[in-house]
C-alpha positions in Angstrom: 107.9 135.4 32.8 105.0 133.3 31.4 105.0 134.5 27.8 108.4 134.1 26.2 109.6 134.7 22.7 111.8 132.1 21.1 113.0 130.6 17.9 112.2 126.9 17.2 115.2 126.1 14.9 119.0 126.4 15.1 119.0 129.0 12.3 116.7 131.2 14.3 114.2 131.6 11.4 111.0 130.2 12.9 109.6 132.5 15.6 107.0 131.9 18.3 105.7 133.1 21.6 105.3 130.3 24.3 102.9 130.8 27.1 103.5 128.7 30.2 100.5 127.4 32.3 99.6 129.5 35.3 101.3 128.2 38.4 98.0 127.5 40.2 96.3 125.9 37.2 95.4 122.2 36.8 98.0 120.1 35.1 97.2 119.3 31.4 98.6 116.7 29.1 97.8 118.8 26.0 99.6 121.8 24.5 98.0 124.2 22.0 99.5 125.7 18.8 97.8 128.8 17.5 98.3 129.3 13.7 98.5 132.6 11.8 95.3 134.1 10.4 96.2 135.0 6.8 99.3 137.2 6.9 98.7 138.6 10.4 101.5 137.9 12.8 101.2 135.8 16.0 99.3 138.6 17.9 96.3 137.8 15.8 93.6 140.2 14.6 93.0 142.9 17.3 95.1 140.8 19.7 92.8 137.8 19.5 95.6 135.2 19.6 97.1 136.9 22.6 93.8 136.8 24.5 93.3 133.1 23.6 96.8 132.2 24.7 96.3 134.0 28.0 93.0 132.3 28.7 94.2 128.8 27.7 97.4 129.1 29.7 95.5 130.4 32.7 93.5 127.2 32.4 96.7 125.1 32.5 97.5 124.6 28.8 100.9 125.5 27.5 100.3 127.5 24.3 102.6 128.3 21.4 101.6 131.2 19.1 103.4 130.3 15.9 104.6 132.7 13.2 104.6 130.3 10.3 107.4 130.5 7.8 107.2 133.7 5.8 104.8 135.3 8.3 105.3 137.7 11.1 108.8 137.4 12.6 109.6 134.2 10.7 111.8 134.3 7.6 110.8 132.7 4.3 114.2 131.5 3.1 113.3 127.8 3.8 109.8 128.0 2.4 108.7 125.0 0.4 106.9 125.3 -2.9 104.0 123.4 -1.3 102.6 125.6 1.5 101.3 122.6 3.4 104.7 120.9 3.4 106.1 124.1 4.9 103.4 124.2 7.6 104.0 120.5 8.4 107.7 121.2 9.0 106.8 124.3 11.1 104.3 122.4 13.1 106.6 119.5 13.8 109.1 121.9 15.4 106.3 123.5 17.4 105.1 120.1 18.7 108.6 119.1 19.6 109.2 122.4 21.5 106.0 122.0 23.6 106.8 118.3 24.3 110.3 119.1 25.4 109.4 122.0 27.5 106.2 120.8 29.2 106.2 117.0 28.7 102.8 117.0 27.0 101.8 114.1 24.8 98.9 115.7 22.8 98.6 118.8 20.7 95.6 120.9 20.0 95.6 123.1 16.9 93.7 126.4 16.8 93.1 128.8 13.9 90.9 131.6 12.6 89.9 131.9 9.0 92.8 130.6 6.8 94.4 129.4 10.0 91.4 127.2 10.7 91.5 125.9 7.1 95.2 125.0 7.6 94.4 123.4 10.9 91.9 121.1 9.2 94.3 120.3 6.4 97.2 119.4 8.8 95.8 118.1 12.0 94.9 114.6 10.7 98.6 114.1 9.8 99.9 114.8 13.4 100.4 111.7 15.4 100.0 113.7 18.6 96.8 115.4 17.5 94.4 115.8 20.4 92.0 118.5 19.2 91.2 121.0 16.5 89.5 124.4 17.1 88.3 126.1 13.9 87.1 129.6 14.1 85.3 130.4 10.8 86.9 127.5 9.1 85.7 125.3 6.2 82.1 124.1 6.0 80.4 122.3 3.1 77.4 124.1 1.5 74.1 122.2 0.9 70.6 122.8 -0.3 69.5 124.1 3.1 72.4 126.6 3.0 71.2 128.1 -0.2 67.6 128.3 1.1 68.7 129.9 4.4 70.9 132.4 2.6 68.9 133.4 -0.4 65.2 132.8 0.3 64.9 135.7 2.8 66.4 138.0 0.2 63.9 137.0 -2.4 61.0 137.9 -0.2 62.6 141.1 1.2 63.3 144.0 -1.1 65.8 145.5 1.4 67.6 142.1 1.7 67.8 141.9 -2.1 69.3 145.4 -2.4 71.8 144.5 0.3 72.8 141.3 -1.5 73.3 143.2 -4.8 75.5 145.8 -3.0 77.7 143.1 -1.6 78.1 141.6 -5.1 78.9 145.0 -6.6 81.5 145.6 -3.9 83.2 142.3 -4.7 83.2 143.0 -8.4 84.8 146.4 -7.7 87.5 144.8 -5.7 88.2 142.3 -8.5 88.5 145.2 -10.9 91.6 146.6 -9.2 90.3 150.2 -9.0 91.7 151.1 -5.6 89.7 154.3 -5.2 86.4 152.6 -5.8 87.5 149.6 -3.7 88.3 151.7 -0.6 84.9 153.3 -0.7 82.9 150.3 -1.5 84.6 147.8 0.8 85.0 150.0 3.9 82.5 148.0 5.9 82.9 144.6 4.3 85.0 141.6 5.5 85.9 139.7 2.4 87.0 136.1 2.7 86.9 135.3 -1.0 90.7 134.9 -1.1 90.4 131.4 0.5 90.5 128.8 -2.1 89.4 125.3 -1.1 89.9 122.0 -2.7 86.5 120.7 -1.6 87.4 117.0 -2.1 90.5 117.4 -0.1 88.7 119.2 2.8 86.1 116.5 2.9 88.8 113.9 3.1 90.4 115.7 6.0 87.2 115.9 7.9 86.5 112.2 7.3 89.9 111.4 8.8 89.3 113.5 11.8 86.0 111.8 12.4 87.5 108.3 11.8 90.2 109.1 14.4 87.7 110.7 16.7 89.9 113.8 17.1 87.7 116.3 19.0 86.7 119.2 16.7 85.2 122.5 17.9 83.9 124.5 14.9 82.6 128.0 15.6 81.1 130.1 12.9 80.2 133.8 12.9 77.6 135.9 11.0 80.3 137.0 8.5 80.6 133.5 7.0 77.4 133.7 5.0 79.4 133.1 1.8 79.5 129.4 2.8 77.7 128.9 6.2 74.2 130.1 6.9 72.5 127.9 9.6 73.5 126.2 12.8 74.1 122.5 12.4 75.3 122.8 8.7 78.5 120.9 9.4 76.8 118.2 11.5 74.1 117.7 8.8 76.9 117.1 6.2 78.6 114.6 8.5 75.3 112.8 9.1 74.6 112.5 5.4 78.0 111.1 4.9 77.5 108.5 7.6 80.4 109.8 9.6 80.7 109.6 13.4 80.3 113.1 14.6 80.3 112.5 18.3 83.6 114.3 18.7 82.4 117.3 16.7 80.9 120.4 18.5 79.5 123.1 16.4 78.4 126.7 17.3 76.9 129.5 15.2 77.4 132.9 16.7 75.4 134.9 14.2 75.9 138.3 16.0 79.7 138.0 16.1 82.0 139.5 13.5 84.6 137.5 11.7 87.5 139.2 13.5 85.7 139.1 16.9 
């Protein structure tokens, strides 16, 4: 059985699914931890985390799909007041489990949406960090972003109407009128609940670049609230004089946020 459920602590409060490498796959010195996306359990949205774990383990990587404290099958009784302290503790146990079971020396962290944000905020503090994969994670906005996002709407009446409808839908959601929200937001993926400390996120990305930890950043067409053109992240790193050789960036405009 290659995909096994298990608890990571003696109290059996921190749950995960561990996927062993395929028997005929190449040996890898890196394991992968997949974080939760928002409050979704370790299966991921529409089974995305399961598919990723299957593919990575087929390629020889041991994979741990983590239910962080208070999410999925993991209890919240030991949750810290600071969410990142809780995640750091959870991740330390996950790293130890992969190291003990598979003898790996490096860890890759993978996350979608808030999971990608958490990955950026925690990976630079992991001594064993070997890679970070961000799917629709943080990106800094710049002048070109605003031009790419808003200029086409200014010259296109249809685009302007669409932009106004999106803003109206977000206002309705904020108003708390459930009946209006259900109708207005039926076709909208809203990522406004993610709150970023921009200075902190910039500090984390600087540390990743300084340590040359490989970063794969993939953005979809649903990230136009903060990402609007391919190369936006690289442009920021270049302006900051950061070494971005370890950063790979893709913009999949036709993809949806939940794939």
